[in-house]
N, C-alpha and C positions, 0 to 999 in steps of 0.2 A: 504495501500500501503506499503511494506518495504522500510523503506529510509535507505540508507548506514549510518554507523556509522560516517564516515568521513564527510559527508555532513551534518549530525545534528550537529556534533561540530562547523562546519563552521557557520552554522545558528545561533547557542547558540553564538557564538563569536561576530557576527555581531551585535545582539541583545543588548548583554553587552558593545561593544564599546562607545556608545554616553554616557553611566550612568559613565564609567569610566572617559572619557574626561571630564564631569561636575564635577568629585569628585577631579580631579585636578586644577579645577578652569579654565578650557579653554574656556568655553562659559557661565558658569551661574554665572552673576554678583551679585546675590542676596547670602544673608548670608543662610548658610546650617543650622547654629546651633542656634536654637531660645533661648537659653540663652544668646547669644551673640547679638541678635536682640535686646531682653530686654534689656541689658545692657546700648545700645547706646542710648534708650532713658532716661536712668538716669541721663546723663550729664546736668547738668546746665550752661547757660550762664548768665554771672554776667555783668552788667552795673550800671554806676553811673547814679544816678537819681536826685540828690539834696543836698541840705544841712539843718540842723538844725540851728534854732536859734542859739544855743551855742554848743560847744563841750561836749559831755556827754557820760558816761561809764556807764555800770551796768543799763541801763534803763530797766523797765517793759515794754513789748510791748503786746499789743492784736489788732486783727484784729476789725473792726468796719463796718457798713454798705458803700456800694458803693466803695468796693475794696481798704478802707481807713485803717488807723491805728492809734493808741494812744500810745504815749511814754511819760511813767509817772516815774517821779523823777529820781534817778541816783546820779552819782559823776561828779562834774564839772571839768573845767581845772585846779582847785586847791584842788584836792580831798577833794572837800565839797560837803554834801549832797544838793540835789536841791528840790524843790517842784513844779518842772514846767510840766505843761500838754502841749504837742505837738500834733498836727493833722497833720499827713502825708497824704496827698492826692493821688489819683489814680496815678497823673503823676510824685510824687515822692516828690512834693515840701511840704515844713513843715512851720508852723506857730504855735504860742504859742495861747492856747484858754483858760488856766484856771491854777488854782493851788491847789495843794493837801493840806489838812488841816495843814500839815507840811513837812519839808524837809525829804526824805530818800532816802536809796538807798539798793540794794539787795533784792528787792522786786519780786513778779512775778506778771504776769497778765493773764487773760484767756477771752474768749468771750463765754457767756452762752446766747442762745438765742437772739443773735446779742448784747449783752450788755458786757460791759467791766466791769472786778472786778480785784481789786487788791488785794493781799495777802501779810500780814506781811511786812518784811524788816524793816527798823530802820536806826536810825543816832548815837546815843549815846549808846542806849539800841536798843534791838529786840522789835518787836510790833506783837500784834495778832489781829490787825484790819483787817478787810475786808471791802472794799469799793466799791459801784458801781459807776462807772465814766462814764458821758453821753458825748456823741460825742461832745459836746459843752464845756466839762472840768469841769462841776459841779459835786460834789462829795456828797454822803450820805452813811452812815453807813450801811452796809448790814449785818454782824456778826463779829463772832470773832472765831480764831484760837483756836483749845486744848491747846496750847502754844505758847508764844512769840517767833518768829521764823526770822531769816534773812537769806539769801544766800539759799532761797527757788526757786523751779521751780513749775511751772504749766501747766495742760494742761485739755481742756475739752471734755468730751466724751457725746454727747448729752445733757441734762440740767443739767449735774454734772460737777464740775472742781475737779482735784484732784491734791492736793498740795504735793510737794515730798521732803523728806528731810529737810534739813535746819541746822541752828545753834542757841541755844538759849542764846549764849552769853558767855557759860561756855563747853558745851559739843554739839557736832554734833547730828542730830536726825537720827532715821531709819524708819521714820513713814512714811504713805501715807496717807494724810487726804481727805476726799470728802467733797466736799459743794454744795449744791442743794440751789438755792435762797428760802427763806421762812422755810428753816430746819435748825438745828444747824450744826455746823462742826463737822463732827465726824471719829474717826481713822477706817480705813478699811482694810489698808496693813501694811507688814512689810518688810522692806528692808533687804537682808542678812547683809548690814554691813552699819554704820552710812554713810551719804552721804551729800555733800555740793557742791554748784555750777554744779550741774549736767546739762545736755542739755536734754530738756523732750519736746516731742511733741505726740498727738495721731493720730496714724493711724489706720484707720477704728475704730473699738471698743477697741482697746487695748491702753494703755499708754505707750510708749517705754521710757527709760531712759537710756541715754550713757553718759560713763565717771563720771567726777565727783572727788571729793578729801574727805576723813574723817580728813584730816590733812596737811602734806605738800606734799604727793605724789599724783601723777594723777592716774587716773582708767582706763581700757582697755574694761570692762565689758559693754555689751548692755543688758539690763533687760528689761523682758516683763511683765508690769502688767495687769492681767485679771479684770476688775472690776465686773464680772460677778461671777466668782469662787473665787476672791480676792488672787490668787494666783500670787506670784512673780516667773519667772523663766528666765535663761539666755538665750538670743537668739544669742549673737554673740560676738565679740572680736574686739575692733577695731584694726587698722595696728600700732597705737602706743596711748599710755595714753595721755589722754586730759581731762582737767577741764577748766573752764571759759570758755566753748565754747558755741554756740548758736544751737538750734535745729528747725527744722520746716517739715512738711510733704506736700508732693507733689506728684501726680500722684500715691498714695499707697504705697510710699517710705518716709523713715526716712532720712532728710541731717543732717548732723551734720557740722557745719559750724564754721572754725576759731579754737579760744581757744588756750591753751597753753599746757606745761607742768609743771614741780615742780616749775621752775624759772619763774620770772615775766617777764623777758625780751624775753621769748621763744615763743612769741606769732607766730601761724601758718597761712597761707593763705589758705590751704587745706581745700576743702568739700568733705565730704565722704558721700556715698549713702549706707544705709542699708535695704536689701529686708527683710521685716517680713514674707515673707513665706518660704525662703530658709537659713536666717542668712547670706546671703553671703553681704559681705563690699567691696565695689568699690570705686576708685577714681571718682569724679563727678564732677571737676572741680576747679577754684580757686578764691579767691578774689583779686582785683588789688593789694590790700596792707595787710599785714598779721596782723589781729587782733584777741585779746581776747575780753570778756566784752562787745560784742556787742549784741544788741536787735534782735529777729526775729519773722515775723508772716506770715503765709500763708493767701494771699488775693486774691481769685480766682485762677488763672493761674498762679500765682507769689509769690515769697516770698520777702517781703520786709525787709531789714537789716538797722540795725539802730544804728548809733554811734559805740563806742568801745575804746579800748586801743592799741597802737602800741607797737612795740617793744622797742621804747625809752620811754615809759611810759606815752604819752602824750594822752588825751582824745581827739576823735575826732569827727567832725560833719559832716561826710559823711553819705550819704543814697544812697544804693545801690537796684536793684532790680535783682532777679533772676530768670530764665525761663529755662523750658526744652529745650533743643537744638533741632533744626528740626532735 
């Protein structure tokens, strides 16, 4: 049957009308852009959960069983190294459970097969020690780094921890060192430039490295280290240069939390999300108070944030938890 052209145009227009109205937002409340929908899940809600036994900045933090975390060493309110080991429970309450062999700060910690390991750090001079720390706060020697280093960061992928950068006391390091319990620590990668105080976390099977400093200026690069190929590539750029920030992974994203610029009194409250698939960087929330030099660890469906230094230069005893926004 032949249909007049005018009638055909009227039918087509009627079929297209609901689609046009939906595109204008008139009837469809759901987000049409899948990228926008994903970004909504990237936001964090931060709540205060408890207090540490004493104020601490630069603690090394590692997750342990039961949604808990260990906070190891750090600098006290009087800027002296401490040897304390505190266990932060799943509800955010903290209690002292032991002591390290000696006071130290600027160390790194990571969990391997459910056990916490402490890397480097130092007091008057950097250390090469690797310690295993039990949930009860007891320590045992587990190995040594190839070189003594403080200002390090670490993250674990599977049964291996990767220790990133650091400072020997005279020069910053470009090394990425792998440690598997029962084997000697070994250098497996090289950073594009020397790096201290980077924010580091494992996302999937990669180690992501955000910000940091080689001297006085802060960095903006977010690097990806692939342990399988041992290659370091640039993934993204932060919106602002950051050092002394914390990092943790949640929901397949990297979160860069707090930190500061080159000035010691420039602590930030911002939280940034980095999508490892696209390199997209988005604002993901805010801390209740601007902090640098805080510790962070992912424990199940949340990130626990411990201690830090505020803009006035004071060490804080605060514990926060961060969860994905509903």
